[in-house]
C-alpha positions as CSV (number, residue, x, y, z in Angstrom):
1,M,122.1,93.1,-19.1
2,F,122.1,96.4,-17.3
3,G,118.8,95.5,-15.5
4,R,120.3,92.2,-14.1
5,L,123.4,94.1,-12.7
6,L,121.2,96.6,-11.0
7,A,119.1,93.9,-9.5
8,K,122.2,92.1,-8.1
9,A,123.5,95.3,-6.6
10,A,120.2,96.0,-4.8
11,L,120.2,92.4,-3.5
12,L,123.8,92.8,-2.2
13,L,122.9,96.1,-0.5
14,T,120.0,94.4,1.3
15,V,122.2,91.5,2.6
16,V,124.9,93.9,3.9
17,T,122.3,96.1,5.7
18,G,120.8,93.0,7.3
19,F,124.2,91.8,8.7
20,T,124.9,95.3,10.1
21,A,121.5,95.4,12.0
22,V,122.1,91.9,13.4
23,A,125.6,92.8,14.5
24,Q,124.3,96.0,16.3
25,D,121.6,94.0,18.1
26,Q,124.1,91.4,19.1
27,G,126.4,94.1,20.5
28,R,123.6,95.6,22.5
29,N,122.7,92.2,23.9
30,D,126.4,91.5,24.9
31,N,126.5,94.6,27.2
32,P,126.0,93.7,30.9
33,P,123.1,95.4,32.8
34,A,123.9,98.6,34.7
35,V,122.9,96.9,38.0
36,N,123.9,93.4,38.9
37,T,120.8,92.2,40.6
38,T,122.4,88.9,41.7
39,A,124.8,90.7,44.0
40,T,122.3,92.9,45.9
41,N,121.5,90.3,48.5
42,E,125.2,90.1,49.5
43,T,125.8,93.9,49.6
44,T,122.6,94.7,51.6
45,E,122.9,91.8,54.1
46,T,123.2,93.1,57.7
47,R,126.3,92.0,59.3
48,R,125.9,90.2,62.7
49,V,127.2,92.3,65.6
50,V,129.7,90.5,67.7
51,P,129.5,91.9,71.3
52,R,132.7,93.0,73.0
53,N,133.4,91.0,76.1
54,L,135.0,93.9,77.8
55,R,133.2,97.3,77.4
56,V,131.9,100.3,79.2
57,L,128.1,100.7,79.6
58,F,126.8,104.2,79.7
59,I,123.3,103.6,81.1
60,T,120.6,106.1,80.7
61,A,116.8,106.2,81.2
62,K,114.0,107.8,79.3
63,G,113.1,111.3,80.6
64,C,116.4,111.5,82.6
65,E,117.5,115.2,82.1
66,K,120.9,114.6,83.7
67,C,121.6,111.8,81.3
68,E,120.7,114.0,78.3
69,A,122.8,116.9,79.6
70,E,125.8,114.6,80.2
71,L,125.6,113.0,76.8
72,K,125.3,116.5,75.2
73,R,128.5,117.6,76.9
74,L,130.4,114.5,75.9
75,R,129.1,114.6,72.3
76,Q,129.7,118.3,71.6
77,T,132.1,119.3,68.9
78,G,135.6,119.1,70.1
79,G,134.4,117.2,73.2
80,E,135.5,114.0,74.9
81,F,133.8,111.6,72.5
82,E,135.1,113.3,69.4
83,S,138.7,113.2,70.6
84,M,138.3,109.5,71.8
85,Q,136.9,108.4,68.4
86,A,139.8,110.1,66.7
87,R,142.0,107.8,68.7
88,G,140.1,104.6,67.7
89,W,137.4,104.3,70.3
90,K,134.0,103.0,69.0
91,I,131.1,104.7,70.8
92,G,127.5,103.9,70.0
93,A,124.4,101.9,70.8
94,T,125.7,98.5,69.6
95,A,127.3,95.8,71.8
96,D,130.5,95.9,69.7
97,S,131.3,99.4,70.9
98,H,134.0,100.2,73.4
99,I,131.4,102.5,75.1
100,Q,127.9,101.3,74.6
101,I,125.1,103.7,75.3
102,V,122.0,101.8,76.5
103,D,118.7,102.4,78.2
104,R,118.3,101.0,81.7
105,A,115.4,98.8,80.5
106,D,117.7,97.0,78.1
107,V,120.1,95.8,80.8
108,P,117.8,94.0,83.3
109,E,120.7,91.9,84.5
110,F,122.0,95.0,86.3
111,A,118.6,96.1,87.7
112,E,119.6,95.5,91.3
113,L,122.8,97.4,90.9
114,L,121.0,100.4,89.3
115,T,118.3,100.8,91.9
116,A,120.6,102.6,94.3
117,R,122.8,104.3,91.7
118,E,122.5,107.7,90.2
119,L,121.9,108.0,86.5
120,P,123.6,108.1,84.1
121,S,125.4,105.1,85.5
122,V,128.8,104.3,83.9
123,I,130.2,100.8,84.5
124,C,132.8,98.5,83.0
125,V,131.6,94.9,82.4
126,E,133.4,91.7,81.4
127,N,131.8,88.3,81.2
128,G,128.6,89.9,82.6
129,E,130.4,91.0,85.8
130,V,131.0,94.6,86.8
131,L,134.7,95.3,87.1
132,R,134.7,99.1,87.8
133,Y,132.3,101.9,87.9
134,F,132.3,105.7,87.9
135,K,131.2,107.3,91.1
136,H,129.4,110.7,91.0
137,G,130.3,113.3,93.6
138,C,133.8,113.8,94.7
139,T,135.5,112.1,91.8
140,T,137.3,113.8,89.0
141,P,135.1,114.6,85.9
142,L,133.8,112.0,83.5
143,D,136.3,112.5,80.7
144,A,138.6,110.5,78.3
145,W,141.0,109.7,81.2
146,T,138.2,108.3,83.3
147,F,136.9,106.2,80.5
148,G,140.4,104.9,79.9
149,W,140.6,103.9,83.6
150,L,137.3,102.1,83.4
151,M,138.4,100.1,80.4
152,K,142.0,99.3,81.5
153,G,142.0,99.7,85.3
154,Q,145.0,101.9,85.0
155,N,145.1,105.6,85.9
156,E,147.0,107.3,83.0
157,R,145.8,110.8,83.8
158,P,148.7,113.3,83.8
159,K,149.5,114.4,87.3
160,A,148.6,118.0,87.6
161,A,151.0,120.1,89.7
162,V,149.0,121.4,92.7
163,P,150.8,124.2,94.4
164,E,151.5,123.5,98.1
165,E,152.7,126.2,100.4
166,I,155.8,125.4,102.5
167,Q,154.0,126.5,105.6
168,V,150.2,126.1,105.9
169,E,147.8,127.3,108.5
170,T,146.6,124.9,111.2
171,T,144.6,125.1,114.3
172,G,145.8,121.8,115.7
173,H,142.5,120.1,115.5
174,Y,143.5,117.6,112.8
175,P,146.8,116.1,111.5
176,L,147.8,117.6,108.2
177,R,148.6,115.5,105.1
178,G,149.4,116.2,101.4
179,N,148.4,114.8,98.0
180,H,144.9,116.0,98.4
181,W,141.8,114.7,96.6
182,S,139.5,117.0,94.7
183,V,136.2,118.1,96.0
184,E,133.6,117.6,93.2
185,G,136.4,118.2,90.7
186,D,137.9,121.3,92.5
187,F,141.5,120.9,93.5
188,N,141.6,124.2,95.3
189,P,138.4,124.4,97.3
190,T,137.7,127.3,99.7
191,S,136.9,126.8,103.4
192,A,133.2,127.4,102.8
193,T,133.1,124.8,100.0
194,L,134.8,122.2,102.2
195,V,132.5,122.8,105.2
196,T,129.4,122.7,103.0
197,H,130.6,119.4,101.4
198,L,131.6,117.8,104.7
199,R,128.2,118.8,106.2
200,G,126.4,117.3,103.2
201,S,124.8,114.0,102.8
202,N,127.9,112.2,101.7
203,H,129.9,112.8,105.0
204,V,127.6,114.3,107.7
205,S,127.2,110.9,109.4
206,Q,131.1,110.5,109.5
207,I,131.7,113.8,111.3
208,A,131.8,113.7,115.2
209,A,129.1,115.8,116.7
210,E,131.5,117.8,118.8
211,W,133.8,118.8,116.0
212,K,133.5,122.5,115.1
213,I,134.9,122.1,111.6
214,E,133.8,125.7,110.7
215,E,136.8,126.8,112.9
216,W,139.3,124.5,111.2
217,S,141.9,125.6,108.6
218,V,141.5,124.7,104.9
219,E,144.4,122.2,105.2
220,E,142.8,120.5,108.1
221,L,139.4,120.3,106.3
222,R,141.1,118.9,103.2
223,S,143.1,116.3,105.3
224,L,139.9,115.2,107.0
225,H,138.1,114.9,103.6
226,D,140.9,112.9,102.2
227,D,141.0,110.4,105.1
228,L,137.2,109.9,105.0
229,H,137.3,108.9,101.4
230,E,140.3,106.6,101.8
231,R,138.4,104.8,104.5
232,E,135.3,104.2,102.4
233,G,133.4,101.3,103.8
234,F,133.9,102.4,107.4
235,S,130.6,102.1,109.3
236,G,129.6,104.3,112.2
237,T,130.9,107.7,113.3
238,F,134.4,108.6,112.1
239,T,136.8,109.1,115.0
240,Q,140.2,110.8,114.9
241,L,143.2,108.4,115.0
242,P,146.4,109.3,116.9
243,A,148.7,111.6,114.9
244,A,151.2,108.8,114.4
245,Q,148.6,106.8,112.4
246,T,147.5,109.7,110.1
247,G,149.1,112.1,107.6
248,V,151.1,111.7,104.5
249,G,152.9,108.5,105.4
250,Q,149.9,106.3,105.7
251,F,147.6,108.0,103.1
252,G,150.0,108.9,100.3
253,A,148.5,106.4,97.9
254,G,147.4,109.0,95.4
255,R,144.8,111.6,94.5
256,K,141.3,110.3,93.8
257,F,140.7,109.3,90.2
């Protein structure tokens, strides 16, 4: 009698142990895998870049030291690009950027335009057409305000107060005017700076041979420089207009952007 009870107890223990093992195996099989392999294709798929119709192209070239130096200046910590990106500008190599940095070889459609233009070349394009471009030389620096103008066509740069004396020196060689342009970013150039610039390659062909501008006052030199730029596109030697046709009244459109 005791032997049959012991045998039944052993059999019951074996059955319970078996159920427990099966339940544990079933529980392990019900756990999902740590990595869902079926979703990897969707998460790693490269999204198609949709080009911006209106954007600024910052065009460089391999081996262009000036391009590298300009990009280094713009990209430096606390620089123009960092402050612009903080305000929502996208700047990079892809066509969906507000400012797209590209190599000259990658924009063959602008090859003719770039042959006579200094690099880096900065242009605003829309529908494949050039709307505006940044001109090196006498313009204000290439900064956030300039990029804003390129994109919008609106000059939002704060107007800097440029001190003007009530009475200025004049030799009577040239009519004076106000609201002066900068000379290579300098809003208070010296007489020597003005003469050197006017005698340089940008303006030498526009200066009458008989003009001894070295003897002119700073205000006369600045007035001449302003008028030359506001008459861009003029061909031939620049000649002085009568006083009634020059000065602040006719050329008060604004300082060069």
